[in-house]
N, C-alpha and C positions, 0 to 999 in steps of 0.2 A: 587518462586519469591524471589529475594534477598531483604535484608533489605534496606530500602531507605537511600540514603545519607542524612547526617544531614540537608543539605540545602533544601531538597525537602519536601514539605508539602503533606503528604499522603492523606489528606482530599481534596486536590485541584487537584493534578495530577491524570489523569485517570490511571487505572491499567496498569502496564507495567511489562515486563520481561527483564532480562539481556540477551543480545545476545552476545555470546563469540566471541573473535577474531578468525580469521581463513582465509583460502583461498578456492576458489571454481572456477569452470569453469562457466563463465557467458555467457549467450546467447544461441542461438538455437543449438540443437544437431542433428547429422546426421540422427538418426532414426526417426526424427519428420517430417512427411509428410506436416505439415502445416507451417514449419519454413519459414521465409521470409528474404529478404535482410536486413531489418531493425534490425534483431536479430543477425546479423553476423558482423565480424567474432567472433566465440566463442573464449574467451580469459581468461587467468588466472587473477583473481582479488583477492586482499588481503584486508581483513578488519583488520587493524593493532591493533585496540583496541576494547575492548568490548563497547557496547552501549546499551541504553535502547530503547525499542520499545513498543508502546501500544499493549496490548493484543487484543484489538478490535479497529475498526475504531471509531473515536470520535462520541459520540451520541448527539442527540438533547438536552438532559438534561444537558450534560457536556458543550455544547456550551452556553446554557442559564445560567448555573452556573458561567461561566467565564465572559460573556459579558452582562448578565442581560436580554437579550431578543433574540428571534430568528429573522433571517433576512427575514423570510416570514412565512406564516401561515402553519406550519407543526405540525400535530398531532403525538401522540405516542412518548413519550420521550425516549423509549428504542431503537428506530431505529437509524441507522447512520444518521448524519447530511449530507444533500445533498443540491444542489442548492446554493452553496456558491462558490464564485470566489477565485482565488489565492490571490487576494488583501484582501478579507475578512478573509481568513485563516491567512494571515500575521498579521492582527489585532488581531485575536484570540490568535495566538502564542505569540505575544508581550504582551498581557494582561495576559496570563497564566504565562509567564516568570516573569512578575512583581509581580503577586500574589504569586508565588511559590518560587521565588528566584533562580530558575534554568533556564538556557538558553534552552528553548524548541524550537524545530525546526521540519521541515519535514525530513524524511529519504532521503538520496541520493538514486539514482536508484540502485546502486550496493548494498547498505545496504538492500534495499527492496528485491531484488532478492535473496541475500544471506539468509535473514531471511525467505523468502518464501520457499526456497528449504530445509532449515534446514538439510543440509547434503546430500540431495538426488540429484543424477545426472540425474534423469528421466525426462520425458516430463512434468509430473505432480509430485508433491512431493510424492504422494502415488503410482505412477506407470505409466503405459502407457496410462491410460484412467481415466476419472472422471465420476462418476455416480451422479444421482440426490440426493442420500443420502449423498454425500460428500460435496456439495456446492450448493448455490442458483444461478441457471442459468435457462433460460426460455425454450430453445429448445435443443433437442439432435441433433446429426449430420444428422439425417434423416429428420429434420424439424418438428418433433413431439413435442408438448408442454409437458414438464415434470416438469416445475417449477411453483411456485405460481404467477409469473407475477408481483411481487412487492418486495421491500426490506423486509427482515425478521429480527426479533429481534436478537440481538447479542447472540452468544453462542449456537445457534440451531445446528450447525454442529461441528464436532470434531476439536480439536486443532491439529496443526502440532507438529513435534518433539521438537520445541522450545517453545511450549505452546501458540502459536498465533492462533487466530480464524479469519475466513473470509479473509484470505490472498487471496483466490481465490473466485470469485463470490460475490454476494450481492451488493457491490458497487466497482467501479474502485477507485483507490487511486492516488492522486497527489503525486509526488515526487519533490525534490528540483531542479532536473536537467533541463536545457534548452534542447530543442529537437535537436537531431542530427539524420540524416537518416540512420546511421549504427554505428558500434563500432570501426571503424578505428580511431586510435589516441585517443581512450578513456582513461581516467586515470585508472590506475590499483591499486590504493591505497584506494579505497572505498570512495573517496571524490566526491562531486557533480561536474558534468561537466557543467561549466557555461560560457565558452568562445566559441565564434564562432558558436553558435547554432542559431536556428530559433528565431528571435526576438519575445519576449513576448509570447512564447509558451513553455509549460512544459511537461515533460514525465509523462504519466499516466500508471498505472500497475494494473493487477489483474483480470480484467473482472468483469462483473456485472450481476444483476438479469435478464436483458433483452437480454442476449447474448447467443452465442453458446459455447459449450465446448472448441472449438479451441482457443477462446479468454481467457480462464482460464489457458492456459499453463503457466508454470513458466517463460518462456522466452518472452512471448508476451509483446509487448510494443507499445504504440501509443502516440499521443500528444493531448493537448487541449490548446486553447488560454487562456491566464491568466484571461480573463474576462468571461470564460465559466461558465455558471450557470445551470448545468445539474442535472436531477433527478436520475442519476445513478453514480454520481461521488462524492466521499467523501475523507477522509484522516485519517491518524493516526499519533500520536505524536512520536517524537524521542528526545533523548537528550544524550549527551556524558557523560559517567561515569568517 
């Protein structure tokens, strides 16, 4: 973990790592039998500058520390915050920005996939499959229950090559981008895609505790309405370095 910039209060900002600049092939790969049209075409995307990304999804305790209360009755402060809408997250990010002095935001979809892959071109960052010991998901592809059936405390599963935990499974994660049904004409500079998308709908990534391994693929993408308040959907912070 890099030293914090002077303007960032380490006691307020959740743990983060620096994600280096670089380029990668974004989207579904030919060897992936579950790839769909929304993950295509695969294209070269460049992250021109390093950025910070939360080591974990934002927790309930971090939410309470920033806003003073939880939006609903959620026990266990070490679990990811869920059941929060895109609008409530914007309130959290604005408050965290004010408290820390650093403009905190959601990652773009390209930043998210780049950080998730951490240099891997495979279906999953660790290879061609994911096992119950790698991430929190409920069913295997045969439909057998292999997971706990609920969110798990952060850090239970190993970090990826960038030092990030729970990029796959546990909770899906909001990104900044509006939803587009494929990658045609997508920006290739790592910026969020905000024009001409599905109104009031945002891209979600990563898969969750109640889903199948196919949803935990690095290229998997879906959308949620901005007013979605789901028990399998959370987020992590980003900011520009």
